[in-house]
C-alpha positions in Angstrom: 87.9 99.4 103.4 86.3 96.3 104.6 87.3 92.7 104.4 85.2 89.8 103.1 84.8 86.4 104.8 86.4 84.9 101.7 89.5 87.0 102.0 92.7 85.1 102.9 94.5 85.8 106.1 97.0 88.7 106.0 100.5 87.6 105.2 101.9 90.2 107.6 100.1 91.5 110.8 101.4 94.9 110.1 103.0 96.5 107.0 105.0 99.6 107.4 105.8 101.8 104.5 108.5 104.3 105.2 109.2 107.1 102.7 112.7 107.3 101.5 112.1 109.5 98.4 114.9 111.9 97.4 114.1 114.7 95.2 116.9 116.4 93.2 118.7 119.4 94.8 116.6 122.6 94.3 113.2 120.8 94.1 110.3 123.0 95.2 109.3 120.4 97.9 111.5 118.7 100.5 111.9 115.0 100.6 112.0 112.5 103.4 115.2 111.0 101.9 117.2 114.2 102.6 115.8 114.1 106.2 117.5 110.9 107.3 114.5 108.5 106.4 116.6 105.7 105.0 118.8 105.5 107.9 115.7 105.6 110.3 113.9 102.9 108.2 116.9 100.7 108.3 117.0 101.1 112.1 113.4 100.3 112.4 113.9 97.1 110.3 116.8 96.0 112.3 115.1 96.7 115.7 112.0 94.8 114.6 114.1 91.9 113.6 116.0 92.0 116.9 112.6 91.9 118.9 111.5 88.9 116.7 108.5 90.7 115.2 108.4 88.4 112.2 104.8 89.3 111.5 105.7 92.7 110.6 107.1 93.9 107.2 109.1 97.3 107.1 109.4 98.5 103.5 111.0 101.5 101.8 108.4 103.5 99.9 108.6 106.3 97.3 106.9 109.5 97.9 103.9 109.3 100.2 102.9 112.9 99.3 103.3 114.3 102.9 106.9 115.7 102.3 106.6 118.8 104.4 105.7 116.7 107.3 108.5 114.0 107.0 110.1 111.8 107.1 106.9 109.9 107.4 105.5 106.3 107.5 102.2 104.7 107.2 101.2 101.5 108.9 98.6 99.1 107.4 96.1 97.7 107.8 95.1 100.5 110.1 96.3 103.3 107.9 98.1 105.1 110.8 100.5 107.8 109.7 103.5 109.1 111.7 106.1 111.8 111.4 109.4 111.0 113.2 112.9 112.6 113.3 115.0 110.4 115.7 115.8 106.9 116.6 114.0 107.5 119.9 110.8 108.3 117.9 111.2 105.1 116.0 111.8 103.0 119.3 108.5 104.6 120.6 106.6 103.6 117.5 108.2 100.2 117.6 107.3 99.6 121.2 103.9 101.3 121.5 102.4 100.5 118.1 104.1 97.6 116.4 104.7 95.5 119.4 101.7 96.5 121.6 99.0 97.9 119.3 98.9 101.3 120.8 99.4 104.7 119.2 102.1 107.3 119.7 99.8 110.3 119.8 102.7 113.0 119.7 104.0 111.6 116.4 100.6 111.0 114.6 99.8 112.7 111.4 96.2 113.6 110.9 94.5 113.4 107.3 94.2 117.1 107.0 97.4 118.0 108.8 99.5 120.7 107.1 103.1 121.8 108.0 103.6 124.9 110.1 103.8 128.1 107.9 107.5 128.5 108.7 108.4 125.0 107.3 106.4 125.6 104.1 108.1 129.0 103.5 111.5 127.5 104.1 110.9 124.5 101.7 110.0 127.0 99.0 113.4 128.8 99.4 115.3 125.4 99.0 
C-alpha cells in the first residue's frame, strides 16, 4: 500500500495489533487468548509506556487468522508479524523493533508459514 503526498501524517509511528481472541472450549482451532496473549499484550503495553514510547499504540485485536502460530501480533505500517510466547520475547520485540526499528528474526512469521504438523494434529484433537 502506498501513501499519497496529500495523506496526513500518521497519528502513531507504529500500531501493534496483538490477538487476544478466545474460542470456546472444544473449538477445532486453538486461540491466542488461551495461550496467554492478553497477559503478554498487557505486559507489552506497560513496558512501552514505561519506556516513554508515546508514538506507539498497542491494541488488543480479535482473531488475526494465524491461530495455530499464536499468540501473534502484527505491527503497522510495516505489516510485520511475530509469534511470541514469553515476556522475554516481548522484551526483544519492544527493544529491537518498536524502539530501534529492527526485526527479531527468530520470532518473525512469514506470509506462507504454516504450523508444524504436530501442532496442527494436536489442535484438531482439542
